C-alpha positions as CSV (number, residue, x, y, z in Angstrom):
1,M,-17.9,-10.7,7.1
2,A,-19.7,-7.3,7.1
3,S,-19.1,-4.6,4.6
4,I,-18.8,-0.9,5.8
5,Q,-21.5,1.1,4.3
6,P,-20.5,3.3,1.3
7,D,-21.8,6.5,3.2
8,K,-19.5,5.8,6.0
9,I,-16.2,5.5,3.9
10,D,-14.2,8.7,4.1
11,R,-12.8,10.9,1.3
12,F,-9.1,9.5,1.9
13,F,-10.3,5.9,1.5
14,Q,-12.0,6.8,-1.8
15,S,-8.8,8.9,-3.0
16,Q,-6.8,6.0,-2.6
17,H,-8.9,3.7,-5.0
18,Y,-9.4,1.1,-2.1
19,I,-11.9,-1.4,-3.8
20,Q,-12.9,-3.5,-1.0
21,I,-13.1,-3.2,2.7
22,S,-14.4,-6.2,4.9
23,H,-14.2,-6.8,8.5
24,D,-15.5,-8.8,11.6
25,E,-14.7,-8.6,15.2
26,T,-11.2,-9.8,15.0
27,S,-9.9,-9.4,11.2
28,A,-10.1,-6.9,8.1
29,R,-9.1,-7.0,4.5
30,V,-8.7,-4.1,2.1
31,D,-7.5,-4.4,-1.5
32,M,-5.7,-1.4,-3.2
33,P,-5.3,-1.5,-7.2
34,I,-2.1,0.3,-8.0
35,H,-2.6,3.6,-9.7
36,P,-0.1,6.1,-11.1
37,E,-0.5,8.3,-8.0
38,H,0.5,5.4,-5.6
39,K,4.1,5.5,-7.3
40,N,7.2,7.2,-6.6
41,S,9.6,8.8,-9.2
42,R,11.2,5.5,-9.9
43,G,7.7,3.7,-10.8
44,F,7.5,1.6,-7.6
45,I,4.8,2.0,-5.1
46,H,5.4,4.8,-2.5
47,G,6.2,3.8,0.9
48,G,3.5,6.2,2.2
49,A,0.8,4.6,0.1
50,I,1.8,1.2,1.6
51,L,1.8,2.5,5.0
52,A,-1.6,4.3,4.5
53,L,-3.2,0.8,3.3
54,A,-1.7,-0.9,6.5
55,D,-3.2,1.9,8.6
56,E,-6.4,1.5,7.0
57,T,-6.4,-2.2,7.2
58,A,-5.1,-2.5,10.8
59,G,-7.4,0.3,11.9
60,T,-10.4,-1.3,10.8
61,C,-9.6,-4.5,12.3
62,V,-9.8,-2.9,15.7
63,H,-13.0,-1.2,15.0
64,G,-14.7,-4.7,14.9
65,D,-15.9,-4.1,18.5
66,G,-17.8,-0.8,17.3
67,R,-16.1,1.6,19.3
68,T,-14.0,4.5,17.7
69,Y,-10.2,4.4,17.9
70,V,-7.5,6.7,16.5
71,T,-4.0,5.4,15.3
72,Q,-1.2,5.6,18.3
73,S,1.6,4.1,16.4
74,M,2.4,2.0,13.4
75,D,5.4,-0.4,13.1
76,C,5.7,-1.3,9.2
77,K,8.6,-3.3,7.6
78,F,9.0,-2.8,4.0
79,I,10.0,-6.1,2.4
80,S,9.5,-5.8,-1.4
81,N,7.8,-3.7,-3.8
82,V,5.8,-4.0,-7.3
83,T,5.0,-1.6,-10.0
84,E,1.5,-2.8,-11.1
85,G,-1.4,-5.1,-9.9
86,T,-3.4,-5.0,-6.6
87,L,-1.9,-5.0,-3.0
88,H,-3.9,-7.1,-0.7
89,A,-3.8,-6.2,2.9
90,E,-5.0,-8.3,5.8
91,A,-5.0,-7.6,9.6
92,K,-5.9,-9.7,12.6
93,L,-6.5,-8.4,16.1
94,V,-3.6,-9.3,18.6
95,H,-5.0,-7.6,21.8
96,R,-8.1,-5.4,23.0
97,G,-8.0,-3.8,26.1
98,R,-10.1,-1.1,27.7
99,R,-8.2,1.9,26.0
100,T,-6.0,0.3,23.3
101,A,-6.2,-2.4,20.6
102,I,-3.3,-3.9,18.6
103,S,-3.6,-5.6,15.2
104,E,-1.0,-7.2,12.9
105,F,-1.1,-6.6,9.1
106,R,0.6,-8.3,6.2
107,I,0.4,-6.7,2.6
108,T,0.9,-9.0,-0.2
109,S,1.0,-8.5,-4.1
110,D,-1.2,-10.4,-6.6
111,D,1.2,-13.4,-6.8
112,G,1.5,-13.7,-3.1
113,T,4.8,-11.8,-2.5
114,L,5.1,-10.1,0.9
115,I,5.2,-6.5,0.5
116,A,5.0,-5.4,4.1
117,A,4.2,-6.6,7.4
118,G,3.9,-5.0,11.0
119,Q,1.5,-4.0,13.7
120,G,-0.6,-1.0,14.7
121,I,-1.5,0.3,18.2
122,F,-4.9,2.2,18.4
123,F,-6.2,4.3,21.3
124,C,-10.0,4.1,22.1
125,I,-11.5,7.7,22.1
126,A,-15.2,6.9,22.3
127,N,-17.4,3.9,23.0
128,E,-19.9,4.8,20.2
129,M,-20.4,2.8,17.1
130,L,-18.2,4.3,14.2
131,Y,-19.6,2.5,11.3
């Protein structure tokens, strides 16, 4: 698996404390250590933080062909939640067409508990290399 160059990682990626991002042509993985700013008022991970991790991972997966994509839609099922540790997100390519790509993702906790799962649909906006 190739790693994305640090100078190509955007500020949002950095602000979320993602510590690892790797991908190949059909898969991606992003890990996110849980920080206080990821939590809601009850101490659990905010759904928006989970969805952002899903979008990052599923989007990275479809970029494996070197083209530029934007998120068209995300479907996320929230299954469980945790208050500490690291979230591990993995995505696999399901479909790649001329204008769209679809990937499925799973997010788990350190002990393997399924936190969220779903899919993202991404629209190709350019054929040039993103990373």
